[in-house]
C-alpha positions in Angstrom: -16.8 -12.8 -16.8 -15.9 -9.5 -15.0 -12.5 -10.8 -14.1 -12.0 -12.1 -17.6 -12.8 -8.6 -18.8 -10.2 -7.1 -16.5 -7.6 -9.7 -17.6 -8.1 -9.0 -21.3 -7.4 -5.3 -21.0 -4.0 -4.2 -22.4 -2.9 -2.6 -19.2 0.7 -3.3 -19.0 1.9 -1.5 -15.9 3.9 1.5 -15.6 5.7 4.2 -14.2 5.3 7.8 -15.0 6.0 10.9 -13.2 4.2 14.2 -13.4 2.0 13.1 -16.3 0.1 15.0 -18.9 -3.3 14.3 -20.4 -3.6 10.6 -21.3 -0.3 9.9 -19.5 0.3 8.4 -16.0 3.5 8.6 -14.1 3.8 5.9 -11.5 5.6 2.6 -11.5 3.8 -0.6 -10.7 3.3 -4.0 -12.1 0.6 -6.3 -13.3 -0.5 -9.8 -12.1 2.4 -10.5 -9.8 2.5 -14.1 -11.0 5.8 -15.5 -12.3 6.2 -18.9 -13.8 10.0 -19.0 -13.2 11.5 -20.9 -10.4 12.2 -18.9 -7.3 15.6 -20.0 -6.3 16.8 -17.8 -3.5 15.3 -15.5 -1.0 17.1 -12.9 1.0 16.6 -10.4 3.7 19.4 -8.5 5.2 19.8 -5.4 7.4 20.5 -2.2 5.6 23.6 -0.1 6.0 23.8 2.2 9.0 24.9 5.7 8.2 25.9 7.1 11.5 29.1 5.2 12.5 30.9 2.4 10.9 34.4 2.5 12.5 36.9 0.0 11.1 34.2 -2.4 10.1 33.3 -2.4 6.4 29.8 -2.9 5.1 29.2 -6.6 4.6 29.3 -7.8 1.0 28.6 -11.5 1.0 27.0 -14.2 -1.0 23.2 -14.1 -1.3 21.7 -16.7 1.0 18.2 -18.1 1.0 16.1 -16.7 3.9 12.5 -16.5 4.7 11.0 -13.1 5.6 7.7 -12.6 7.2 7.3 -8.8 6.9 8.0 -6.2 4.3 11.7 -5.2 4.1 12.7 -2.5 6.6 15.5 -0.1 6.8 17.5 -1.4 9.8 20.4 0.2 11.6 23.3 -1.5 13.5 24.4 -0.4 16.9 27.1 2.3 16.8 30.6 1.0 17.4 32.8 3.2 15.3 35.2 6.0 15.6 34.7 7.7 12.2 31.4 8.8 10.6 30.4 7.7 7.2 29.0 10.5 5.1 25.4 10.3 3.8 25.0 8.6 0.5 23.6 10.6 -2.5 20.9 8.9 -4.5 19.2 10.3 -7.6 15.7 9.1 -8.1 13.9 10.0 -11.4 10.2 10.6 -11.1 10.3 10.9 -7.4 7.3 13.2 -7.0 4.7 10.5 -6.9 4.1 6.7 -6.7 7.0 4.3 -6.4 9.6 7.1 -6.7 8.1 9.1 -3.8 7.6 6.1 -1.6 11.3 5.1 -2.2 12.5 8.6 -1.4 10.5 8.6 1.8 11.8 5.1 2.9 15.4 6.2 2.3 15.0 9.6 4.0 13.6 7.9 7.1 16.9 6.1 7.6 18.9 9.3 7.9 21.5 7.7 5.7 20.7 9.3 2.4 20.5 12.7 0.6 17.8 12.2 -2.0 18.0 14.1 -5.3 14.4 14.2 -6.6 14.9 14.4 -10.4 11.5 15.6 -11.7 9.9 17.6 -14.4 7.6 19.6 -12.2 9.6 21.3 -9.4 6.6 22.6 -7.4 4.8 19.2 -7.5 8.0 17.5 -6.2 8.3 20.0 -3.4 4.7 19.6 -2.3 5.0 15.8 -2.6 8.1 15.7 -0.3 6.4 17.8 2.2 3.2 15.8 2.1 4.9 12.6 3.1 7.1 14.2 5.7 10.5 14.2 4.1 12.7 16.6 6.1 14.1 19.4 4.0 17.6 18.6 4.9 17.2 15.1 3.4 16.3 16.0 -0.2 16.9 18.4 -3.1 14.6 18.8 -6.1 16.3 19.2 -9.5 14.6 19.7 -12.8 14.8 16.8 -15.3 12.6 16.1 -18.3 13.5 12.7 -19.7 11.5 13.4 -22.9 14.2 16.0 -23.8 17.8 14.9 -24.3 18.8 18.6 -23.9 17.2 18.5 -20.4 19.0 15.4 -19.5 22.4 16.9 -20.4 21.5 20.1 -18.6 20.6 18.1 -15.5 24.0 16.4 -15.5 25.8 19.8 -16.0 23.9 21.3 -13.1 24.6 18.4 -10.9 28.3 18.6 -11.6 28.4 22.3 -11.0 27.2 21.6 -7.5 30.0 19.1 -7.1 27.6 16.6 -5.6 29.0 13.0 -5.5 26.8 10.4 -7.2 26.6 7.1 -5.3 23.3 5.6 -6.6 21.2 6.3 -9.6 17.6 5.0 -9.7 15.9 5.1 -13.1 12.3 5.0 -12.1 10.2 7.5 -14.1 8.3 6.4 -17.1 5.5 7.2 -19.5 2.5 4.9 -19.8 -0.2 5.6 -22.4 -2.5 2.5 -22.5 -5.5 4.2 -24.1 -3.7 6.4 -26.6 -4.8 5.9 -30.2 -2.0 7.9 -31.8 1.6 8.2 -30.7 3.1 11.2 -28.9 6.7 12.2 -29.4 9.6 13.6 -27.4 11.4 16.8 -28.1 13.8 14.9 -30.5 10.9 13.2 -32.3 11.0 9.7 -30.7 7.8 7.9 -29.7 7.2 9.1 -26.2 7.1 5.9 -24.1 10.4 4.5 -25.5 11.9 7.9 -25.9 11.4 8.7 -22.2 11.6 5.3 -20.5 14.5 3.9 -22.4 16.4 6.6 -24.4 16.1 9.3 -21.8 17.4 7.0 -19.0 20.0 5.5 -21.3 21.6 8.9 -21.9 21.3 9.9 -18.2 22.9 6.6 -17.1 25.7 6.9 -19.7 26.5 10.5 -18.8 26.6 9.8 -15.0 28.6 6.6 -15.4 31.9 8.4 -14.7 30.4 10.1 -11.7 29.4 6.7 -10.3 32.8 5.3 -10.9 34.4 8.2 -9.0 32.2 7.7 -5.9 34.1 6.9 -2.7 31.0 5.5 -1.1 31.3 1.8 0.2 29.0 0.7 -2.6 27.7 2.3 -5.8 24.7 1.2 -7.8 22.7 1.9 -11.0 19.2 0.6 -10.7 16.7 0.5 -13.6 13.1 -0.3 -12.6 11.7 -3.1 -14.8 8.3 -4.7 -15.0 6.8 -8.1 -15.0 4.7 -7.1 -18.0 7.8 -7.0 -20.2 8.6 -10.7 -19.4 6.8 -13.2 -21.5 7.7 -16.0 -19.1 5.0 -14.7 -16.7 1.3 -14.7 -16.7 1.3 -10.9 -16.8 3.7 -10.9 -19.7 1.4 -12.9 -21.8 -1.6 -10.6 -21.5 -2.0 -9.0 -25.0 -0.4 -7.0 -26.4 2.8 -8.8 -25.6 6.2 -7.1 -25.6 8.2 -7.9 -28.7 11.2 -5.8 -30.0 11.4 -7.8 -33.2 14.5 -7.0 -35.2 14.6 -3.4 -33.9 13.8 -2.0 -37.3 11.6 0.8 -35.9 14.3 1.8 -33.4 16.8 1.9 -36.2 14.5 4.2 -38.1 14.2 6.6 -35.2 10.7 5.8 -34.0 9.4 9.0 -35.6 6.3 7.7 -37.3 7.4 9.4 -40.6 10.3 7.5 -42.1 9.7 4.5 -39.9 7.2 3.1 -37.5 6.8 4.6 -34.1 7.1 1.1 -32.6 10.4 -0.7 -32.0 9.4 -3.8 -33.9 8.1 -1.7 -36.9 4.4 -2.5 -36.2 1.4 -0.3 -35.7 1.2 1.9 -32.7 -0.1 0.5 -29.5 0.3 2.5 -26.3 0.3 -0.5 -23.9 2.8 -2.4 -26.0 5.1 0.7 -26.4 5.4 0.7 -22.6 6.1 -3.0 -22.4 8.7 -2.8 -25.1 10.4 0.1 -23.2 10.6 -2.1 -20.1 12.3 -4.9 -22.1 14.8 -2.2 -23.3 15.3 -1.2 -19.6 16.1 -4.8 -18.6 18.4 -5.4 -21.6 20.2 -2.1 -20.9 20.9 -3.1 -17.3 22.4 -6.4 -18.4 24.6 -4.7 -21.0 25.8 -2.2 -18.4 26.8 -5.1 -16.2 28.6 -6.9 -19.0 30.5 -3.8 -20.1 31.3 -2.0 -16.8 30.8 -4.0 -13.6 34.1 -5.8 -13.5 36.2 -2.6 -14.1 34.1 -0.2 -12.0 32.7 -2.3 -9.2 29.3 -0.7 -9.8 26.3 -2.9 -9.1 23.8 -2.9 -11.9 20.3 -4.2 -11.1 16.7 -4.2 -12.1 13.6 -5.1 -10.2 9.8 -5.6 -10.2 8.5 -4.5 -6.8 5.0 -5.9 -7.1 1.7 -4.7 -8.4 0.6 -1.3 -6.9 -3.0 -1.9 -8.1 -4.6 1.1 -6.3 -2.3 3.7 -7.9 -3.8 6.6 -9.9 -1.8 5.1 -12.8 -5.0 3.5 -14.0 -7.1 6.6 -14.2 -7.2 6.4 -18.0 -8.6 2.9 -18.0 -12.3 2.1 -18.3 -14.3 2.1 -15.1 -14.8 -1.7 -15.1 -11.0 -2.2 -15.0 -10.5 0.4 -12.2 -13.2 -1.4 -10.2 -12.0 -4.9 -10.6 -8.3 -4.7 -10.8 -7.4 -4.0 -7.1 -9.6 -6.8 -5.7 -8.3 -9.1 -8.4 -4.7 -8.5 -7.4 -5.5 -8.6 -3.7 -7.6 -11.8 -3.6 -6.9 -13.8 -6.8 -3.3 -13.3 -7.9 -2.1 -12.2 -4.4 0.3 -9.9 -6.3 -0.9 -6.6 -4.7 1.5 -4.4 -2.8 1.0 -1.0 -1.3 3.0 2.0 -2.6 4.7 2.1 0.9 5.8 -1.6 0.7 6.9 -1.2 -2.9 9.0 1.8 -2.0 10.7 -0.2 0.8 11.5 -2.9 -1.7 13.2 -0.5 -4.0 15.0 1.2 -1.1 16.3 -2.2 -0.2 17.9 -2.6 -3.6 19.4 0.8 -3.2 20.9 0.4 0.2 20.9 -3.2 1.5 24.6 -4.1 1.8 24.0 -7.7 1.0 22.4 -6.9 -2.4 25.7 -6.4 -4.2 25.3 -9.0 -6.9 25.3 -7.2 -10.3 23.3 -8.1 -13.3 20.3 -9.3 -11.2 16.5 -8.8 -11.7 15.0 -8.7 -8.2 11.5 -9.8 -7.2 9.8 -10.5 -3.9 7.7 -13.5 -2.8 4.5 -13.6 -0.8 6.5 -13.3 2.4 8.3 -10.2 1.1 11.6 -12.0 0.8 13.7 -10.9 -2.2 15.0 -13.3 -4.7 16.8 -13.4 -8.1 14.1 -13.8 -10.7 14.5 -15.1 -14.2 14.1 -12.8 -17.2 12.3 -13.9 -20.4 14.2 -15.2 -23.4 14.0 -11.8 -25.2 14.7 -9.7 -22.0 17.9 -11.7 -21.5 19.0 -11.9 -25.2 22.7 -10.8 -25.1 22.9 -10.2 -28.8 19.8 -8.1 -28.8 21.1 -6.2 -25.8 24.3 -5.4 -27.7 22.4 -4.2 -30.8 20.0 -2.1 -28.6 23.0 -0.4 -27.0 24.7 0.5 -30.2 21.5 1.8 -31.9 20.6 3.8 -28.7 24.1 5.4 -28.7 23.5 6.7 -32.2 20.0 8.0 -31.4 21.1 10.0 -28.3 24.3 11.3 -29.9 26.9 9.4 -28.0 28.5 7.6 -30.9 
């Protein structure tokens, strides 16, 4: 009965950075159980930053492999005459949880400059120091995804510094599973969708040209997804289920005045708002791929790194859930991953030279081998992706 109680809670998982009251800011997943077929597994060495010579980074087909350990950041033996510059990666919400773990994993390779795009500057500085990220490997820049003006200011500041952009990781998100009433962004959008989808949509669109101009061997735009937004999984069928409907609430501006604060036009539900935003993230990734991959060479990808069940993300849940959820994930679903391992998985999608396939939603099996997972019918609906894109353009002022 106790586990049934935990299962019935509307705890879609989340990501949120530098949260406020009733808000958590870490990315994780729920019930790492997928009913889709796992067709291919990969594990490849990651790009060495020191010397590459005349050899180019390998870009090959994805081959099925079996891994027995969590992905690691590997380095090849030096055999080159010229030095490849460090890559520059922007990670939103990098001051805690998955974002911080990813920043740490990438910094430890010595191959990356990490731009920690966070709302709380001091928190990010302290977080980087607490996990041992060397000062020369990161920069903290202010970004509040709940304000479109802040998003534009972040891009302006980045360009004034003339910093090349090689990889953008859209990781930060708002999760309000226990909220009874909606909160809103600076522009009046429901907070979860306004931050998780619209804030990242504008950021990605504004930095698209910067990514195109990158001279790095590979350039990537990664949007963190969630198993809870996929209704072809056990986790995705835990109520309330994600459902964008006909997007009528989004068309109305999600302001709760002239329209519903929910995308589908229904009553507010904090857990569903998060799940809906994750469907938007995965649809957006696919529309980016469709519109820009062939002409730009940018790899567009999404992922679910596993369930980080012990994260402080769940501090707003009832005590019973916080007590039962970690052992349930560890011993029943086997979907549990530590923040460290989840960070290594996202770092793999950032830097593994073999993960160049665009339009992919990555997952990992019990042996920590990555594979191309299948998205739900709604999360892979091409027509809905197109409509979402066009409506989002209007809402963020890009039309």
